[in-house]
C-alpha positions as CSV (number, residue, x, y, z in Angstrom):
1,M,4.1,2.4,9.6
2,Q,8.0,1.8,10.0
3,F,9.8,2.4,6.5
4,K,12.2,-0.4,5.4
5,P,15.1,1.2,3.2
6,Y,15.6,-0.6,0.0
7,P,18.5,-3.3,0.6
8,D,21.6,-3.7,-1.4
9,I,21.5,-5.9,-4.5
10,P,24.5,-8.3,-4.5
11,Y,26.7,-8.7,-7.3
12,M,26.2,-12.1,-9.5
13,T,28.1,-14.8,-7.7
14,S,29.3,-18.1,-9.2
15,K,26.7,-19.8,-7.0
16,M,24.0,-17.5,-8.5
17,L,25.3,-18.1,-12.1
18,K,25.2,-21.6,-11.8
19,M,21.7,-21.4,-10.3
20,A,20.6,-19.3,-13.7
21,R,22.1,-22.1,-15.7
22,D,20.7,-25.1,-13.9
23,F,17.2,-23.3,-14.5
24,G,18.2,-23.0,-18.2
25,Y,18.4,-19.2,-18.3
26,D,21.5,-19.6,-20.3
27,K,19.6,-20.8,-23.3
28,K,17.0,-18.2,-23.5
29,P,16.8,-14.8,-24.9
30,W,17.8,-12.1,-22.8
31,C,18.3,-8.2,-22.5
32,V,20.6,-5.9,-20.5
33,S,19.2,-2.6,-19.6
34,G,20.6,0.4,-18.2
35,K,19.7,1.7,-14.7
36,V,19.1,5.4,-13.8
37,D,21.4,5.6,-10.4
38,G,19.2,6.3,-7.6
39,S,16.0,5.1,-9.0
40,N,15.2,2.3,-6.9
41,F,11.4,1.9,-6.2
42,Q,9.4,-0.1,-3.8
43,V,6.0,-1.1,-3.2
44,A,4.8,-2.3,0.1
45,L,1.2,-3.9,0.9
46,D,0.5,-3.6,4.6
47,V,-1.9,-6.0,6.7
48,D,-4.9,-3.7,5.9
49,G,-4.2,-3.7,2.2
50,T,-3.0,-0.3,1.8
51,M,-0.1,0.3,-0.7
52,H,2.9,2.0,0.6
53,Y,5.5,3.4,-2.1
54,G,9.2,4.4,-1.5
55,G,12.6,5.2,-2.9
56,R,15.8,3.7,-1.6
57,N,15.6,5.4,1.7
58,H,12.3,6.8,2.2
59,E,8.5,6.6,2.0
60,L,7.0,8.6,-0.9
61,D,3.8,10.6,-0.1
62,R,1.1,11.5,-2.5
63,Y,2.8,14.6,-3.5
64,D,6.3,13.3,-4.2
65,N,7.0,13.5,-7.9
66,Y,9.8,11.0,-7.5
67,N,10.7,9.8,-11.3
68,N,7.1,10.3,-12.1
69,W,6.3,7.3,-10.0
70,R,2.5,7.9,-9.8
71,H,1.8,8.2,-13.4
72,A,4.3,5.0,-14.1
73,A,2.5,3.0,-11.4
74,E,-0.8,3.5,-12.6
75,K,0.0,3.0,-16.4
76,Q,1.5,-0.4,-15.4
77,H,-1.2,-1.3,-13.1
78,L,1.4,-1.9,-10.3
79,N,-1.2,-2.0,-7.2
80,E,-3.1,-4.8,-9.2
81,K,-0.1,-6.7,-10.1
82,V,1.4,-6.6,-6.5
83,R,-2.2,-7.7,-5.3
84,R,-2.0,-10.4,-7.6
85,L,1.4,-11.5,-6.4
86,K,0.4,-11.7,-2.9
87,D,-2.5,-14.0,-3.7
88,I,-0.3,-16.1,-5.9
89,L,2.2,-16.6,-2.8
90,D,-0.8,-17.3,-0.7
91,D,-2.1,-20.0,-2.9
92,Y,1.1,-21.9,-2.8
93,E,1.5,-21.0,0.9
94,L,4.9,-19.2,0.4
95,L,3.6,-16.1,2.1
96,D,4.3,-16.2,5.8
97,I,1.1,-15.5,7.8
98,V,2.6,-14.8,11.1
99,R,4.4,-11.5,10.6
100,T,6.5,-9.5,13.0
101,G,6.9,-6.3,10.7
102,P,3.8,-4.1,9.5
103,Y,3.9,-5.4,5.8
104,V,2.6,-8.3,4.2
105,L,4.8,-8.1,1.3
106,V,7.4,-5.7,-0.2
107,V,8.5,-5.8,-3.7
108,Y,11.7,-3.7,-5.0
109,F,12.0,-2.6,-8.4
110,E,15.1,-1.1,-10.3
C-alpha cells in the first residue's frame, strides 16, 4: 500500500479566521496547547477495513515505538473512533465511494 506523507498545515489566514467567527467560535471557550515538534501522526483506513498508522513521512510497523503510539491509540480507542467517523461521513454521503487511492479515510493528528 502506498504511504502518503503528512501534508503541511497552513498558517491561520484571514479567510479561515472569518470562517471561525462566522461559526461562532470566537464566542466559545478554547485552549491553546503546545505541540511537540515532529509528533505528527496519521491513521488510514483502507478499502479492506485495515488500519494503517504513520508519522509524518513513513508508515509505522507494529514494532515502532513512535511516541508510544500503540499504547495511546489503544487507550483512546482510536480504531473505533476512526471507523465511527467513516460511518458518519458515509451516512451523510460526504465520503467519496469511488477512490483512486488505496485509502478510504485518512485522519491526521498533531
